[in-house]
Biopython code that builds the backbone (N, CA, C, O; Angstrom):
import numpy as np
from Bio.PDB.StructureBuilder import StructureBuilder

atoms = [
    (1, "MET", "N", (30.075, 9.265, 68.347)),
    (1, "MET", "CA", (30.355, 8.685, 67.055)),
    (1, "MET", "C", (29.184, 7.805, 66.629)),
    (1, "MET", "O", (28.664, 7.032, 67.434)),
    (2, "THR", "N", (28.776, 7.916, 65.393)),
    (2, "THR", "CA", (27.651, 7.142, 64.885)),
    (2, "THR", "C", (28.071, 5.713, 64.588)),
    (2, "THR", "O", (29.101, 5.469, 63.959)),
    (3, "GLU", "N", (27.255, 4.773, 65.051)),
    (3, "GLU", "CA", (27.529, 3.367, 64.772)),
    (3, "GLU", "C", (26.698, 2.940, 63.569)),
    (3, "GLU", "O", (25.563, 3.386, 63.402)),
    (4, "HIS", "N", (27.262, 2.083, 62.741)),
    (4, "HIS", "CA", (26.576, 1.593, 61.560)),
    (4, "HIS", "C", (26.303, 0.104, 61.699)),
    (4, "HIS", "O", (26.994, -0.600, 62.436)),
    (5, "ILE", "N", (25.302, -0.362, 60.992)),
    (5, "ILE", "CA", (24.982, -1.784, 60.985)),
    (5, "ILE", "C", (25.941, -2.481, 60.022)),
    (5, "ILE", "O", (26.161, -2.021, 58.901)),
    (6, "LYS", "N", (26.499, -3.586, 60.475)),
    (6, "LYS", "CA", (27.396, -4.357, 59.631)),
    (6, "LYS", "C", (26.598, -5.055, 58.536)),
    (6, "LYS", "O", (25.398, -5.287, 58.684)),
    (7, "PHE", "N", (27.265, -5.384, 57.443)),
    (7, "PHE", "CA", (26.604, -6.048, 56.319)),
    (7, "PHE", "C", (25.986, -7.369, 56.755)),
    (7, "PHE", "O", (24.871, -7.692, 56.347)),
    (8, "THR", "N", (26.690, -8.132, 57.573)),
    (8, "THR", "CA", (26.156, -9.423, 58.024)),
    (8, "THR", "C", (24.931, -9.240, 58.913)),
    (8, "THR", "O", (24.035, -10.084, 58.911)),
    (9, "GLU", "N", (24.883, -8.154, 59.668)),
    (9, "GLU", "CA", (23.715, -7.880, 60.494)),
    (9, "GLU", "C", (22.518, -7.493, 59.637)),
    (9, "GLU", "O", (21.385, -7.834, 59.976)),
    (10, "ARG", "N", (22.747, -6.787, 58.530)),
    (10, "ARG", "CA", (21.659, -6.414, 57.625)),
    (10, "ARG", "C", (20.987, -7.632, 57.021)),
    (10, "ARG", "O", (19.778, -7.624, 56.785)),
    (11, "LEU", "N", (21.757, -8.674, 56.769)),
    (11, "LEU", "CA", (21.192, -9.897, 56.186)),
    (11, "LEU", "C", (20.229, -10.597, 57.140)),
    (11, "LEU", "O", (19.339, -11.323, 56.696)),
    (12, "SER", "N", (20.395, -10.388, 58.435)),
    (12, "SER", "CA", (19.533, -11.056, 59.408)),
    (12, "SER", "C", (18.227, -10.308, 59.669)),
    (12, "SER", "O", (17.351, -10.828, 60.359)),
    (13, "ILE", "N", (18.083, -9.098, 59.129)),
    (13, "ILE", "CA", (16.860, -8.322, 59.319)),
    (13, "ILE", "C", (15.812, -8.800, 58.328)),
    (13, "ILE", "O", (16.080, -8.899, 57.131)),
    (14, "GLU", "N", (14.614, -9.095, 58.831)),
    (14, "GLU", "CA", (13.554, -9.583, 57.949)),
    (14, "GLU", "C", (13.108, -8.514, 56.969)),
    (14, "GLU", "O", (13.127, -7.323, 57.278)),
    (15, "ASP", "N", (12.716, -8.942, 55.809)),
    (15, "ASP", "CA", (12.214, -8.064, 54.762)),
    (15, "ASP", "C", (10.694, -8.088, 54.811)),
    (15, "ASP", "O", (10.078, -9.088, 54.440)),
    (16, "LEU", "N", (10.086, -7.001, 55.263)),
    (16, "LEU", "CA", (8.632, -6.950, 55.379)),
    (16, "LEU", "C", (7.974, -6.421, 54.113)),
    (16, "LEU", "O", (6.783, -6.109, 54.117)),
    (17, "ASP", "N", (8.740, -6.317, 53.030)),
    (17, "ASP", "CA", (8.182, -5.832, 51.779)),
    (17, "ASP", "C", (7.592, -6.937, 50.919)),
    (17, "ASP", "O", (7.051, -6.655, 49.850)),
    (18, "ARG", "N", (7.682, -8.179, 51.351)),
    (18, "ARG", "CA", (7.155, -9.282, 50.557)),
    (18, "ARG", "C", (5.660, -9.394, 50.815)),
    (18, "ARG", "O", (5.229, -10.053, 51.761)),
    (19, "GLU", "N", (4.881, -8.748, 49.972)),
    (19, "GLU", "CA", (3.436, -8.713, 50.142)),
    (19, "GLU", "C", (2.864, -10.118, 50.037)),
    (19, "GLU", "O", (3.229, -10.880, 49.143)),
    (20, "GLY", "N", (1.973, -10.452, 50.949)),
    (20, "GLY", "CA", (1.347, -11.757, 50.961)),
    (20, "GLY", "C", (2.109, -12.786, 51.761)),
    (20, "GLY", "O", (1.538, -13.807, 52.147)),
    (21, "VAL", "N", (3.390, -12.549, 52.024)),
    (21, "VAL", "CA", (4.195, -13.477, 52.802)),
    (21, "VAL", "C", (4.411, -12.914, 54.206)),
    (21, "VAL", "O", (4.015, -13.526, 55.198)),
    (22, "ASP", "N", (5.047, -11.739, 54.277)),
    (22, "ASP", "CA", (5.311, -11.121, 55.567)),
    (22, "ASP", "C", (4.158, -10.236, 56.020)),
    (22, "ASP", "O", (3.875, -10.130, 57.213)),
    (23, "VAL", "N", (3.504, -9.609, 55.065)),
    (23, "VAL", "CA", (2.420, -8.684, 55.396)),
    (23, "VAL", "C", (1.343, -8.767, 54.313)),
    (23, "VAL", "O", (1.640, -8.851, 53.121)),
    (24, "VAL", "N", (0.103, -8.742, 54.752)),
    (24, "VAL", "CA", (-1.037, -8.652, 53.834)),
    (24, "VAL", "C", (-1.663, -7.289, 54.092)),
    (24, "VAL", "O", (-2.170, -7.031, 55.183)),
    (25, "PHE", "N", (-1.628, -6.417, 53.089)),
    (25, "PHE", "CA", (-2.112, -5.061, 53.277)),
    (25, "PHE", "C", (-3.630, -5.019, 53.334)),
    (25, "PHE", "O", (-4.312, -5.933, 52.872)),
    (26, "GLY", "N", (-4.142, -3.944, 53.907)),
    (26, "GLY", "CA", (-5.575, -3.760, 54.029)),
    (26, "GLY", "C", (-6.214, -3.430, 52.694)),
    (26, "GLY", "O", (-5.537, -3.253, 51.682)),
    (27, "GLN", "N", (-7.527, -3.352, 52.720)),
    (27, "GLN", "CA", (-8.261, -3.042, 51.500)),
    (27, "GLN", "C", (-9.531, -2.295, 51.876)),
    (27, "GLN", "O", (-10.162, -2.592, 52.890)),
    (28, "VAL", "N", (-9.896, -1.329, 51.053)),
    (28, "VAL", "CA", (-11.144, -0.600, 51.269)),
    (28, "VAL", "C", (-12.059, -0.803, 50.066)),
    (28, "VAL", "O", (-11.606, -1.014, 48.941)),
    (29, "GLN", "N", (-13.339, -0.732, 50.335)),
    (29, "GLN", "CA", (-14.362, -0.816, 49.287)),
    (29, "GLN", "C", (-14.972, 0.571, 49.139)),
    (29, "GLN", "O", (-15.432, 1.167, 50.113)),
    (30, "ILE", "N", (-14.971, 1.074, 47.915)),
    (30, "ILE", "CA", (-15.512, 2.402, 47.653)),
    (30, "ILE", "C", (-16.769, 2.253, 46.811)),
    (30, "ILE", "O", (-16.736, 1.669, 45.727)),
    (31, "ASP", "N", (-17.868, 2.781, 47.310)),
    (31, "ASP", "CA", (-19.130, 2.765, 46.572)),
    (31, "ASP", "C", (-19.060, 3.861, 45.512)),
    (31, "ASP", "O", (-19.188, 5.046, 45.821)),
    (32, "ARG", "N", (-18.857, 3.457, 44.270)),
    (32, "ARG", "CA", (-18.666, 4.427, 43.191)),
    (32, "ARG", "C", (-19.938, 5.224, 42.901)),
    (32, "ARG", "O", (-19.859, 6.300, 42.308)),
    (33, "ASP", "N", (-21.092, 4.730, 43.297)),
    (33, "ASP", "CA", (-22.333, 5.492, 43.111)),
    (33, "ASP", "C", (-22.400, 6.674, 44.084)),
    (33, "ASP", "O", (-22.920, 7.736, 43.744)),
    (34, "LYS", "N", (-21.873, 6.480, 45.287)),
    (34, "LYS", "CA", (-21.887, 7.544, 46.294)),
    (34, "LYS", "C", (-20.716, 8.509, 46.150)),
    (34, "LYS", "O", (-20.829, 9.676, 46.525)),
    (35, "CYS", "N", (-19.581, 8.030, 45.605)),
    (35, "CYS", "CA", (-18.362, 8.834, 45.512)),
    (35, "CYS", "C", (-18.571, 10.023, 44.577)),
    (35, "CYS", "O", (-19.062, 9.873, 43.458)),
    (36, "THR", "N", (-18.190, 11.202, 45.058)),
    (36, "THR", "CA", (-18.308, 12.426, 44.249)),
    (36, "THR", "C", (-16.967, 12.875, 43.678)),
    (36, "THR", "O", (-16.906, 13.849, 42.928)),
    (37, "GLY", "N", (-15.881, 12.161, 44.033)),
    (37, "GLY", "CA", (-14.555, 12.530, 43.529)),
    (37, "GLY", "C", (-13.974, 13.760, 44.185)),
    (37, "GLY", "O", (-13.228, 14.502, 43.547)),
    (38, "CYS", "N", (-14.296, 13.991, 45.432)),
    (38, "CYS", "CA", (-13.829, 15.190, 46.139)),
    (38, "CYS", "C", (-12.338, 15.133, 46.495)),
    (38, "CYS", "O", (-11.745, 16.161, 46.821)),
    (39, "ARG", "N", (-11.737, 13.962, 46.437)),
    (39, "ARG", "CA", (-10.316, 13.742, 46.715)),
    (39, "ARG", "C", (-9.929, 13.880, 48.183)),
    (39, "ARG", "O", (-8.737, 13.872, 48.492)),
    (40, "MET", "N", (-10.864, 14.004, 49.075)),
    (40, "MET", "CA", (-10.517, 14.126, 50.496)),
    (40, "MET", "C", (-9.860, 12.848, 51.007)),
    (40, "MET", "O", (-8.935, 12.906, 51.818)),
    (41, "CYS", "N", (-10.333, 11.698, 50.540)),
    (41, "CYS", "CA", (-9.753, 10.426, 50.978)),
    (41, "CYS", "C", (-8.328, 10.273, 50.468)),
    (41, "CYS", "O", (-7.466, 9.754, 51.178)),
    (42, "VAL", "N", (-8.075, 10.718, 49.247)),
    (42, "VAL", "CA", (-6.732, 10.629, 48.661)),
    (42, "VAL", "C", (-5.763, 11.498, 49.449)),
    (42, "VAL", "O", (-4.631, 11.089, 49.705)),
    (43, "LYS", "N", (-6.193, 12.680, 49.830)),
    (43, "LYS", "CA", (-5.341, 13.585, 50.609)),
    (43, "LYS", "C", (-5.106, 13.067, 52.029)),
    (43, "LYS", "O", (-4.045, 13.295, 52.610)),
    (44, "ALA", "N", (-6.100, 12.368, 52.584)),
    (44, "ALA", "CA", (-5.995, 11.893, 53.967)),
    (44, "ALA", "C", (-5.196, 10.602, 54.093)),
    (44, "ALA", "O", (-4.696, 10.301, 55.177)),
    (45, "CYS", "N", (-5.061, 9.837, 53.023)),
    (45, "CYS", "CA", (-4.409, 8.522, 53.083)),
    (45, "CYS", "C", (-2.901, 8.672, 53.304)),
    (45, "CYS", "O", (-2.209, 9.212, 52.441)),
    (46, "PRO", "N", (-2.380, 8.204, 54.447)),
    (46, "PRO", "CA", (-0.943, 8.332, 54.698)),
    (46, "PRO", "C", (-0.100, 7.364, 53.879)),
    (46, "PRO", "O", (1.115, 7.538, 53.786)),
    (47, "ALA", "N", (-0.714, 6.353, 53.286)),
    (47, "ALA", "CA", (0.035, 5.343, 52.525)),
    (47, "ALA", "C", (-0.079, 5.527, 51.018)),
    (47, "ALA", "O", (0.468, 4.728, 50.258)),
    (48, "ASN", "N", (-0.775, 6.561, 50.577)),
    (48, "ASN", "CA", (-0.996, 6.792, 49.145)),
    (48, "ASN", "C", (-1.605, 5.568, 48.464)),
    (48, "ASN", "O", (-1.218, 5.214, 47.350)),
    (49, "ALA", "N", (-2.552, 4.929, 49.134)),
    (49, "ALA", "CA", (-3.172, 3.717, 48.604)),
    (49, "ALA", "C", (-4.403, 4.020, 47.751)),
    (49, "ALA", "O", (-4.970, 3.110, 47.146)),
    (50, "LEU", "N", (-4.821, 5.282, 47.694)),
    (50, "LEU", "CA", (-6.004, 5.651, 46.922)),
    (50, "LEU", "C", (-5.628, 6.590, 45.784)),
    (50, "LEU", "O", (-4.644, 7.325, 45.864)),
    (51, "GLU", "N", (-6.423, 6.552, 44.734)),
    (51, "GLU", "CA", (-6.238, 7.452, 43.604)),
    (51, "GLU", "C", (-7.593, 7.791, 43.022)),
    (51, "GLU", "O", (-8.577, 7.100, 43.286)),
    (52, "VAL", "N", (-7.651, 8.848, 42.235)),
    (52, "VAL", "CA", (-8.891, 9.256, 41.578)),
    (52, "VAL", "C", (-8.739, 9.016, 40.080)),
    (52, "VAL", "O", (-7.808, 9.515, 39.448)),
    (53, "VAL", "N", (-9.666, 8.247, 39.526)),
    (53, "VAL", "CA", (-9.700, 7.954, 38.102)),
    (53, "VAL", "C", (-11.132, 8.164, 37.625)),
    (53, "VAL", "O", (-12.074, 7.660, 38.237)),
    (54, "ASP", "N", (-11.294, 8.897, 36.548)),
    (54, "ASP", "CA", (-12.621, 9.212, 35.999)),
    (54, "ASP", "C", (-13.518, 9.885, 37.041)),
    (54, "ASP", "O", (-14.713, 9.601, 37.122)),
    (55, "LYS", "N", (-12.925, 10.783, 37.836)),
    (55, "LYS", "CA", (-13.627, 11.560, 38.864)),
    (55, "LYS", "C", (-14.250, 10.699, 39.954)),
    (55, "LYS", "O", (-15.229, 11.100, 40.583)),
    (56, "LYS", "N", (-13.675, 9.497, 40.183)),
    (56, "LYS", "CA", (-14.109, 8.609, 41.259)),
    (56, "LYS", "C", (-12.875, 8.040, 41.947)),
    (56, "LYS", "O", (-11.872, 7.759, 41.292)),
    (57, "SER", "N", (-12.945, 7.870, 43.259)),
    (57, "SER", "CA", (-11.827, 7.299, 44.008)),
    (57, "SER", "C", (-11.796, 5.788, 43.847)),
    (57, "SER", "O", (-12.822, 5.146, 43.622)),
    (58, "ARG", "N", (-10.589, 5.236, 43.967)),
    (58, "ARG", "CA", (-10.415, 3.780, 43.959)),
    (58, "ARG", "C", (-9.079, 3.448, 44.593)),
    (58, "ARG", "O", (-8.234, 4.321, 44.789)),
    (59, "MET", "N", (-8.897, 2.161, 44.916)),
    (59, "MET", "CA", (-7.613, 1.690, 45.423)),
    (59, "MET", "C", (-6.601, 1.786, 44.283)),
    (59, "MET", "O", (-6.936, 1.523, 43.128)),
    (60, "ALA", "N", (-5.376, 2.157, 44.603)),
    (60, "ALA", "CA", (-4.320, 2.224, 43.594)),
    (60, "ALA", "C", (-4.080, 0.827, 43.032)),
    (60, "ALA", "O", (-4.098, -0.157, 43.772)),
    (61, "LEU", "N", (-3.861, 0.745, 41.743)),
    (61, "LEU", "CA", (-3.653, -0.549, 41.103)),
    (61, "LEU", "C", (-2.240, -1.077, 41.304)),
    (61, "LEU", "O", (-2.028, -2.290, 41.315)),
    (62, "VAL", "N", (-1.263, -0.173, 41.465)),
    (62, "VAL", "CA", (0.121, -0.577, 41.629)),
    (62, "VAL", "C", (0.501, -0.526, 43.104)),
    (62, "VAL", "O", (0.654, 0.557, 43.669)),
    (63, "PHE", "N", (0.654, -1.689, 43.729)),
    (63, "PHE", "CA", (1.107, -1.851, 45.108)),
    (63, "PHE", "C", (0.397, -0.930, 46.100)),
    (63, "PHE", "O", (1.038, -0.057, 46.686)),
    (64, "PRO", "N", (-0.900, -1.102, 46.300)),
    (64, "PRO", "CA", (-1.606, -0.274, 47.296)),
    (64, "PRO", "C", (-1.278, -0.740, 48.716)),
    (64, "PRO", "O", (-1.709, -1.814, 49.135)),
    (65, "MET", "N", (-0.533, 0.052, 49.438)),
    (65, "MET", "CA", (-0.082, -0.329, 50.780)),
    (65, "MET", "C", (-1.034, 0.197, 51.854)),
    (65, "MET", "O", (-0.622, 0.951, 52.735)),
    (66, "CYS", "N", (-2.288, -0.195, 51.783)),
    (66, "CYS", "CA", (-3.297, 0.248, 52.741)),
    (66, "CYS", "C", (-2.962, -0.281, 54.130)),
    (66, "CYS", "O", (-2.731, -1.476, 54.311)),
    (67, "MET", "N", (-2.939, 0.622, 55.111)),
    (67, "MET", "CA", (-2.623, 0.268, 56.487)),
    (67, "MET", "C", (-3.874, 0.069, 57.338)),
    (67, "MET", "O", (-3.767, -0.162, 58.543)),
    (68, "SER", "N", (-5.047, 0.154, 56.736)),
    (68, "SER", "CA", (-6.318, 0.006, 57.449)),
    (68, "SER", "C", (-6.455, 1.002, 58.585)),
    (68, "SER", "O", (-7.022, 0.685, 59.631)),
    (69, "CYS", "N", (-5.937, 2.206, 58.384)),
    (69, "CYS", "CA", (-5.965, 3.201, 59.451)),
    (69, "CYS", "C", (-7.357, 3.817, 59.623)),
    (69, "CYS", "O", (-7.702, 4.279, 60.711)),
    (70, "GLY", "N", (-8.151, 3.824, 58.559)),
    (70, "GLY", "CA", (-9.501, 4.369, 58.640)),
    (70, "GLY", "C", (-9.602, 5.853, 58.398)),
    (70, "GLY", "O", (-10.685, 6.423, 58.530)),
    (71, "ASP", "N", (-8.496, 6.504, 58.045)),
    (71, "ASP", "CA", (-8.539, 7.942, 57.787)),
    (71, "ASP", "C", (-9.458, 8.273, 56.617)),
    (71, "ASP", "O", (-10.182, 9.268, 56.657)),
    (72, "CYS", "N", (-9.430, 7.444, 55.577)),
    (72, "CYS", "CA", (-10.268, 7.703, 54.404)),
    (72, "CYS", "C", (-11.755, 7.584, 54.743)),
    (72, "CYS", "O", (-12.570, 8.371, 54.261)),
    (73, "THR", "N", (-12.101, 6.610, 55.565)),
    (73, "THR", "CA", (-13.507, 6.448, 55.949)),
    (73, "THR", "C", (-13.965, 7.594, 56.843)),
    (73, "THR", "O", (-15.128, 7.994, 56.802)),
    (74, "ALA", "N", (-13.053, 8.115, 57.646)),
    (74, "ALA", "CA", (-13.409, 9.190, 58.569)),
    (74, "ALA", "C", (-13.655, 10.518, 57.859)),
    (74, "ALA", "O", (-14.504, 11.299, 58.290)),
    (75, "VAL", "N", (-12.920, 10.786, 56.772)),
    (75, "VAL", "CA", (-13.051, 12.083, 56.115)),
    (75, "VAL", "C", (-14.038, 12.084, 54.952)),
    (75, "VAL", "O", (-14.370, 13.151, 54.435)),
    (76, "CYS", "N", (-14.511, 10.926, 54.534)),
    (76, "CYS", "CA", (-15.409, 10.860, 53.378)),
    (76, "CYS", "C", (-16.760, 11.496, 53.722)),
    (76, "CYS", "O", (-17.474, 10.979, 54.581)),
    (77, "PRO", "N", (-17.128, 12.610, 53.068)),
    (77, "PRO", "CA", (-18.389, 13.279, 53.391)),
    (77, "PRO", "C", (-19.616, 12.515, 52.897)),
    (77, "PRO", "O", (-20.728, 12.756, 53.368)),
    (78, "GLU", "N", (-19.422, 11.597, 51.954)),
    (78, "GLU", "CA", (-20.543, 10.837, 51.393)),
    (78, "GLU", "C", (-20.699, 9.458, 52.015)),
    (78, "GLU", "O", (-21.596, 8.711, 51.622)),
    (79, "VAL", "N", (-19.849, 9.097, 52.976)),
    (79, "VAL", "CA", (-19.835, 7.782, 53.625)),
    (79, "VAL", "C", (-19.807, 6.683, 52.555)),
    (79, "VAL", "O", (-20.606, 5.747, 52.582)),
    (80, "ALA", "N", (-18.872, 6.823, 51.618)),
    (80, "ALA", "CA", (-18.777, 5.899, 50.492)),
    (80, "ALA", "C", (-17.664, 4.875, 50.650)),
    (80, "ALA", "O", (-17.480, 4.036, 49.769)),
    (81, "ILE", "N", (-16.917, 4.922, 51.749)),
    (81, "ILE", "CA", (-15.752, 4.047, 51.912)),
    (81, "ILE", "C", (-15.910, 3.180, 53.156)),
    (81, "ILE", "O", (-16.311, 3.653, 54.219)),
    (82, "ALA", "N", (-15.583, 1.888, 52.995)),
    (82, "ALA", "CA", (-15.609, 0.951, 54.115)),
    (82, "ALA", "C", (-14.371, 0.069, 54.037)),
    (82, "ALA", "O", (-13.950, -0.325, 52.949)),
    (83, "ILE", "N", (-13.789, -0.239, 55.190)),
    (83, "ILE", "CA", (-12.629, -1.128, 55.235)),
    (83, "ILE", "C", (-13.141, -2.562, 55.117)),
    (83, "ILE", "O", (-13.981, -2.995, 55.907)),
    (84, "THR", "N", (-12.629, -3.299, 54.123)),
    (84, "THR", "CA", (-13.071, -4.679, 53.914)),
    (84, "THR", "C", (-12.041, -5.699, 54.375)),
    (84, "THR", "O", (-12.397, -6.845, 54.647)),
    (85, "ARG", "N", (-10.769, -5.310, 54.468)),
    (85, "ARG", "CA", (-9.727, -6.216, 54.959)),
    (85, "ARG", "C", (-8.720, -5.395, 55.741)),
    (85, "ARG", "O", (-8.222, -4.378, 55.256)),
    (86, "PHE", "N", (-8.424, -5.839, 56.949)),
    (86, "PHE", "CA", (-7.451, -5.145, 57.785)),
    (86, "PHE", "C", (-6.053, -5.685, 57.516)),
    (86, "PHE", "O", (-5.888, -6.831, 57.098)),
    (87, "ILE", "N", (-5.059, -4.854, 57.759)),
    (87, "ILE", "CA", (-3.667, -5.246, 57.538)),
    (87, "ILE", "C", (-3.311, -6.380, 58.497)),
    (87, "ILE", "O", (-3.733, -6.381, 59.653)),
    (88, "GLU", "N", (-2.528, -7.349, 58.004)),
    (88, "GLU", "CA", (-2.116, -8.498, 58.812)),
    (88, "GLU", "C", (-0.605, -8.660, 58.707)),
    (88, "GLU", "O", (-0.048, -8.666, 57.609)),
    (89, "PHE", "N", (0.049, -8.789, 59.846)),
    (89, "PHE", "CA", (1.484, -9.044, 59.882)),
    (89, "PHE", "C", (1.698, -10.506, 60.230)),
    (89, "PHE", "O", (1.050, -11.030, 61.136)),
    (90, "HIS", "N", (2.599, -11.169, 59.519)),
    (90, "HIS", "CA", (2.848, -12.589, 59.742)),
    (90, "HIS", "C", (4.176, -12.864, 60.417)),
    (90, "HIS", "O", (4.518, -14.022, 60.659)),
    (91, "LYS", "N", (4.922, -11.832, 60.722)),
    (91, "LYS", "CA", (6.197, -12.003, 61.422)),
    (91, "LYS", "C", (6.248, -11.033, 62.589)),
    (91, "LYS", "O", (5.441, -10.110, 62.698)),
    (92, "TYR", "N", (7.203, -11.267, 63.440)),
    (92, "TYR", "CA", (7.398, -10.379, 64.572)),
    (92, "TYR", "C", (8.254, -9.192, 64.172)),
    (92, "TYR", "O", (9.100, -9.286, 63.283)),
    (93, "PHE", "N", (8.021, -8.084, 64.838)),
    (93, "PHE", "CA", (8.885, -6.923, 64.653)),
    (93, "PHE", "C", (10.119, -7.110, 65.517)),
    (93, "PHE", "O", (10.049, -7.668, 66.612)),
    (94, "ARG", "N", (11.237, -6.643, 65.015)),
    (94, "ARG", "CA", (12.454, -6.658, 65.812)),
    (94, "ARG", "C", (13.014, -5.247, 65.834)),
    (94, "ARG", "O", (13.290, -4.660, 64.787)),
    (95, "TYR", "N", (13.177, -4.719, 67.010)),
    (95, "TYR", "CA", (13.731, -3.391, 67.165)),
    (95, "TYR", "C", (15.180, -3.524, 67.601)),
    (95, "TYR", "O", (15.478, -4.221, 68.571)),
    (96, "LEU", "N", (16.069, -2.866, 66.898)),
    (96, "LEU", "CA", (17.476, -2.932, 67.266)),
    (96, "LEU", "C", (17.710, -2.191, 68.577)),
    (96, "LEU", "O", (17.249, -1.063, 68.757)),
    (97, "ASP", "N", (18.414, -2.822, 69.469)),
    (97, "ASP", "CA", (18.781, -2.245, 70.769)),
    (97, "ASP", "C", (17.579, -1.831, 71.604)),
    (97, "ASP", "O", (17.663, -0.874, 72.374)),
    (98, "ARG", "N", (16.453, -2.543, 71.464)),
    (98, "ARG", "CA", (15.286, -2.225, 72.284)),
    (98, "ARG", "C", (14.745, -3.448, 73.005)),
    (98, "ARG", "O", (13.573, -3.473, 73.384)),
    (99, "GLY", "N", (15.555, -4.437, 73.196)),
    (99, "GLY", "CA", (15.121, -5.609, 73.941)),
    (99, "GLY", "C", (14.628, -6.733, 73.052)),
    (99, "GLY", "O", (15.004, -6.831, 71.884)),
    (100, "ALA", "N", (13.787, -7.573, 73.616)),
    (100, "ALA", "CA", (13.294, -8.776, 72.938)),
    (100, "ALA", "C", (12.290, -8.423, 71.827)),
    (100, "ALA", "O", (11.666, -7.363, 71.865)),
    (101, "PRO", "N", (12.141, -9.314, 70.842)),
    (101, "PRO", "CA", (11.160, -9.065, 69.772)),
    (101, "PRO", "C", (9.746, -8.971, 70.328)),
    (101, "PRO", "O", (9.393, -9.641, 71.299)),
    (102, "GLU", "N", (8.950, -8.126, 69.692)),
    (102, "GLU", "CA", (7.568, -7.942, 70.105)),
    (102, "GLU", "C", (6.643, -8.418, 68.994)),
    (102, "GLU", "O", (7.001, -8.368, 67.817)),
    (103, "GLY", "N", (5.478, -8.872, 69.361)),
    (103, "GLY", "CA", (4.505, -9.295, 68.387)),
    (103, "GLY", "C", (3.886, -8.110, 67.651)),
    (103, "GLY", "O", (3.997, -6.970, 68.101)),
    (104, "PRO", "N", (3.237, -8.378, 66.526)),
    (104, "PRO", "CA", (2.596, -7.284, 65.778)),
    (104, "PRO", "C", (1.421, -6.698, 66.532)),
    (104, "PRO", "O", (0.793, -7.364, 67.356)),
    (105, "ARG", "N", (1.130, -5.426, 66.233)),
    (105, "ARG", "CA", (-0.012, -4.764, 66.860)),
    (105, "ARG", "C", (-1.294, -5.352, 66.311)),
    (105, "ARG", "O", (-1.333, -5.791, 65.162)),
    (106, "LYS", "N", (-2.319, -5.366, 67.098)),
    (106, "LYS", "CA", (-3.638, -5.813, 66.668)),
    (106, "LYS", "C", (-4.452, -4.579, 66.269)),
    (106, "LYS", "O", (-4.518, -3.610, 67.025)),
    (107, "PHE", "N", (-5.064, -4.613, 65.096)),
    (107, "PHE", "CA", (-5.874, -3.495, 64.634)),
    (107, "PHE", "C", (-7.334, -3.820, 64.777)),
    (107, "PHE", "O", (-8.185, -2.997, 64.438)),
]
sb = StructureBuilder()
sb.init_structure("model")
sb.init_model(0)
sb.init_chain("A")
sb.init_seg("    ")
for serial, (resi, resn, name, xyz) in enumerate(atoms, 1):
    if name == "N":
        sb.init_residue(resn, " ", resi, " ")
    sb.init_atom(name, np.array(xyz, "f"), 0.0, 1.0, " ", f" {name:<3s}", serial, name[0])
structure = sb.get_structure()
């Protein structure tokens, strides 16, 4: 039988969606002179943090959730992308039924 989380238990779970408070997302710098608009970085980004505008890549303007994974820098054939800020977590992760809370991963 499947167990569900009670409403009162849901209230005790931290909300990691508060940007700047619980988490500070990463950021990449794209050299627009080198960028050819090939879209490889946009396709490789697992967080959909990049977009192409005017045939050049850039960080999405609406809530770019960059995880600083480096996939975009790895696939860029023109070496036009560099990570300028890594993702930072300000709270601990809590896993239900997996023991004590663990600290955030270091990137």
